[in-house]
N, C-alpha and C positions, 0 to 999 in steps of 0.2 A: 482673403487677398486677393483671389483670382478675380473676383468680381474688381476692387480694385484697379489692377494692373489690366482689366479690357477697358476700363471705363475710357481710362489714361489713353492705352493703344487706341482707340477709338477716336477719341480727340484726337492727337498727333494726326492720326491714319488722315482725317477729315479737315482738319484748320492751319496745318502746314505746308510750306512749300515743296518741305523735305520729303513728304510723302508721295508729292506728287512728281517730285525728279526721279524717287526709287521707281515708281507706277512706269516712268519713263524707261529707264533703263532699264527693267523687265520685261518690256512689252518691246523693246528692239534698241538696241546700245550705238549705234551707228545712227539711226535717229536722233537719238539724244545728246549725242557728241555735236551733230550737227545746229542741233538746237541750242547748244552753248552749254551745256551741263556737263560740268567735269566730272564724269563718269566712275573713274578710278577713286577722285574723292566720297561719293555715293557711298561706293562699294564699301570702302575701310569704315565708313561710319556704318550702314549698314550689317556689317561684321562686327564690329565694336557692339553695338546695340544685342545682335543675337548673342555676341557673348557674354553679355552681360546679364539677359535675361535665363539663358540655360545655367550659368551659376545661380541667378537667383531660385532657378526653379531644383538645384541640387543642395540648395540651403534649406529648400522647404521639405525635399526630400530627404535629405537626413534631419530632422528634424522630425518630421513624421515617422522614421522609421529606427533612432537614435541611436541612428549608426553611420557611419560613411567610410564606405570601400571604392575603390579608384572603380570597380567594374558595376558599379551601381546601375547605371544607367544603359547597359550594354544589354543590346537586340529592341532598344526602345526606336529607334530609328524606323525602321518601317511603319511602328504605329503612329509617327510625329508625320512623313511622308504623307501615310492615308488618311489622316484626318485635317490634311491641307487638302488633299487633292477630294476628300468628302464636299468638305465646305467650299467647294466648287471653283478653287483657282488650279488652273488648268497649269501643267507642267512645263509651258511654253513662258511663263509668266505676266506678268503685266495686267494682269485683271485679278481683283480679290477682294477681301472685307473681312477685318475682325471678327465682325457679329458670326459670320458663315463657318468661320475657322473654328469659334471656339463651338458651334454648332455641332462642326466635323468632328473637333475633339469629345462632345461628350459623345456621338455617336460611338466612335470608339473603344471609350470608357463602356458604356453602355453594354456594346457585344462582347468585350474583355471579359468584365463581370457574367456577363453569362454564361459565355464560355464553363467560366471558372467554376460556377455554381453548377451545372450540370456535368463537368466532370472530365472535359476533354481533356486529352494531353497538351503539353504545352507545344508541342510539335505540330500536332494536328491544328491547334490554334493557329499557329502562324502561316499553316496553307490556305486556311482561310479567309486571313489577313490578307496574306498573297492574293487571293481570287479578289478578294474586292476591291483590292488598289489596283488591281487590273482590269474590272470592272468600271471604275471608277475614271479612270485614264481614258477608258476607250468613251466613255461619255463627256469627256471634255477636248476629246480631241477636234482640233478644228481642219473638220475635213475638204473644206474650200481652199484652206492655204496650204496646203499638203496635197501635191501632184500623184501622189501613188495610190492614195485610197481614196476612191470615190463611190 
């Protein structure tokens, strides 16, 4: 199912005007507004898509564990953000790819699995993932656009 969803999202990302508008809004909202893009409409559509995909992921997780609890996904936010940033999407937005994000998610899964295998506690795992996230963000910061860091 992940492969099917990835292929569908890749197709949408590369072949529809919606994805170009999303990238424009993510890059610079004011410029997108001046270009005639209805920013609020795009934001609502992105939140709807995100909610639908999160709901689908919740269904997959519930089916995998044969249970559904309201706190099942607690603590996974850091993993998701780290996966996206490891995939090459900067925190400033506007740039990104479905395939590189999937690659970042695979790296995070391998990292989590490896830390579980060697027996690291959950707290140490969070620290390691946080350090990796900080490192990935530092690598994607566009220092030319920021006047403070040179």
